C-alpha positions as a Markdown table, in Angstrom:
| # | Residue | x | y | z |
|---|---|---|---|---|
| 1 | Met | 20.7 | -32.3 | -88.1 |
| 2 | Ser | 20.2 | -34.9 | -85.4 |
| 3 | Lys | 23.3 | -33.6 | -83.7 |
| 4 | Thr | 22.0 | -30.1 | -83.7 |
| 5 | Ala | 18.6 | -31.3 | -82.5 |
| 6 | Ser | 20.3 | -33.4 | -79.8 |
| 7 | Val | 22.3 | -30.4 | -78.7 |
| 8 | Gln | 19.2 | -28.2 | -78.7 |
| 9 | Gln | 17.3 | -30.8 | -76.7 |
| 10 | Leu | 20.2 | -31.0 | -74.2 |
| 11 | Leu | 20.4 | -27.2 | -73.9 |
| 12 | Ala | 16.6 | -27.0 | -73.4 |
| 13 | Ala | 16.8 | -29.8 | -70.7 |
| 14 | Glu | 19.6 | -27.9 | -69.0 |
| 15 | Lys | 17.7 | -24.7 | -69.1 |
| 16 | Lys | 14.6 | -26.4 | -67.7 |
| 17 | Ala | 16.7 | -28.0 | -64.9 |
| 18 | Ala | 18.2 | -24.6 | -64.1 |
| 19 | Glu | 14.7 | -23.1 | -63.9 |
| 20 | Ile | 13.5 | -25.9 | -61.6 |
| 21 | Ile | 16.6 | -25.4 | -59.4 |
| 22 | Asp | 16.0 | -21.7 | -59.2 |
| 23 | Ala | 12.3 | -22.2 | -58.3 |
| 24 | Ala | 13.3 | -24.7 | -55.6 |
| 25 | Lys | 15.9 | -22.2 | -54.2 |
| 26 | Lys | 13.3 | -19.4 | -54.2 |
| 27 | Gln | 10.8 | -21.7 | -52.5 |
| 28 | Arg | 13.4 | -22.7 | -49.9 |
| 29 | Val | 14.2 | -19.1 | -49.2 |
| 30 | Thr | 10.5 | -18.3 | -48.9 |
| 31 | Lys | 10.0 | -21.1 | -46.5 |
| 32 | Leu | 13.1 | -20.1 | -44.4 |
| 33 | Lys | 11.8 | -16.5 | -44.2 |
| 34 | Lys | 8.3 | -17.7 | -43.2 |
| 35 | Ala | 9.9 | -20.0 | -40.6 |
| 36 | Arg | 12.1 | -17.2 | -39.2 |
| 37 | Ser | 9.1 | -14.8 | -39.0 |
| 38 | Asp | 7.0 | -17.5 | -37.3 |
| 39 | Ala | 9.8 | -18.2 | -34.9 |
| 40 | Glu | 10.2 | -14.5 | -34.1 |
| 41 | Ala | 6.5 | -14.2 | -33.5 |
| 42 | Glu | 6.5 | -17.2 | -31.2 |
| 43 | Val | 9.5 | -15.9 | -29.3 |
| 44 | Ser | 7.9 | -12.5 | -29.0 |
| 45 | Ser | 4.7 | -14.0 | -27.7 |
| 46 | Phe | 6.6 | -16.1 | -25.2 |
| 47 | Arg | 8.6 | -13.1 | -24.1 |
| 48 | Gln | 5.5 | -11.0 | -23.5 |
| 49 | Lys | 3.9 | -13.8 | -21.5 |
| 50 | Arg | 7.0 | -14.3 | -19.4 |
| 51 | Gln | 7.3 | -10.5 | -18.9 |
| 52 | Ala | 3.7 | -10.3 | -17.8 |
| 53 | Thr | 4.2 | -13.2 | -15.4 |
| 54 | Phe | 7.4 | -11.5 | -14.0 |
| 55 | Glu | 5.7 | -8.1 | -13.6 |
| 56 | Gln | 2.8 | -9.8 | -11.8 |
| 57 | Phe | 5.2 | -11.6 | -9.5 |
| 58 | Ala | 7.2 | -8.4 | -8.9 |
| 59 | Ala | 4.0 | -6.5 | -8.1 |
| 60 | Glu | 2.9 | -9.3 | -5.6 |
| 61 | Gln | 6.3 | -9.3 | -4.0 |
| 62 | Ala | 6.4 | -5.5 | -3.7 |
| 63 | Ser | 2.9 | -5.3 | -2.2 |
| 64 | Ser | 3.7 | -8.2 | 0.3 |
| 65 | Gly | 7.0 | -6.6 | 1.0 |
| 66 | Asp | 5.3 | -3.3 | 2.0 |
| 67 | Ser | 2.9 | -5.0 | 4.3 |
| 68 | Gly | 5.7 | -7.1 | 5.8 |
| 69 | Ser | 7.9 | -4.0 | 6.4 |
| 70 | Val | 4.9 | -2.2 | 8.0 |
| 71 | Ala | 4.3 | -5.2 | 10.3 |
| 72 | Val | 8.0 | -5.2 | 11.3 |
| 73 | Val | 8.0 | -1.4 | 12.0 |
| 74 | Gln | 4.8 | -1.8 | 14.1 |
| 75 | Gln | 6.3 | -4.7 | 16.0 |
| 76 | Ala | 9.5 | -2.7 | 16.7 |
| 77 | Asp | 7.5 | 0.4 | 17.8 |
| 78 | Lys | 5.5 | -1.9 | 20.2 |
| 79 | Glu | 8.6 | -3.4 | 21.7 |
| 80 | Ile | 10.2 | 0.1 | 22.1 |
| 81 | Ala | 7.0 | 1.3 | 23.9 |
| 82 | Glu | 7.1 | -1.7 | 26.2 |
| 83 | Ile | 10.8 | -1.1 | 27.1 |
| 84 | Arg | 10.1 | 2.6 | 27.8 |
| 85 | Ala | 7.1 | 1.7 | 30.0 |
| 86 | Thr | 9.2 | -0.8 | 31.9 |
| 87 | Ala | 12.1 | 1.8 | 32.3 |
| 88 | Asn | 9.6 | 4.5 | 33.5 |
| 89 | Ala | 8.1 | 2.1 | 36.0 |
| 90 | Arg | 11.4 | 1.1 | 37.4 |
| 91 | Lys | 13.1 | 4.5 | 37.2 |
| 92 | Asp | 12.6 | 5.4 | 40.9 |
| 93 | Lys | 13.8 | 2.0 | 42.1 |
| 94 | Val | 16.9 | 2.1 | 39.9 |
| 95 | Ser | 17.8 | 5.7 | 41.1 |
| 96 | Asp | 17.4 | 4.6 | 44.8 |
| 97 | Ile | 19.7 | 1.7 | 44.2 |
| 98 | Leu | 22.3 | 3.9 | 42.5 |
| 99 | Val | 22.1 | 6.5 | 45.3 |
| 100 | Gln | 22.7 | 3.8 | 47.9 |
| 101 | Leu | 25.7 | 2.4 | 46.0 |
| 102 | Val | 27.2 | 5.8 | 45.5 |
| 103 | Thr | 26.7 | 6.9 | 49.1 |
| 104 | Lys | 27.8 | 3.7 | 50.7 |
| 105 | Val | 31.4 | 3.8 | 51.8 |
| 106 | Ser | 33.2 | 0.7 | 52.7 |
| 107 | Leu | 36.3 | 1.0 | 54.8 |
């Protein structure tokens, strides 16, 4: 009977060990799932913060780019107006010089 009791005790210990191992595996899986979900939440939060920062930067660049391009266009228009004014002021003088050069015949 002691052999049977020993075998029964061994089987019970084996069963208990299997239950402990199963519980440990389930606990490990649970911890891994929690860690994965925590990591995904952290990555999502980080991604949202970086996206917000990027969008703010892009908006600042777009608004400063608009004002910069407006300033360039205004500067170009001003320079064109100055060139036209200079050309109009010197138009008579230039035409006189051209007439003199065309009508002057050198022999």
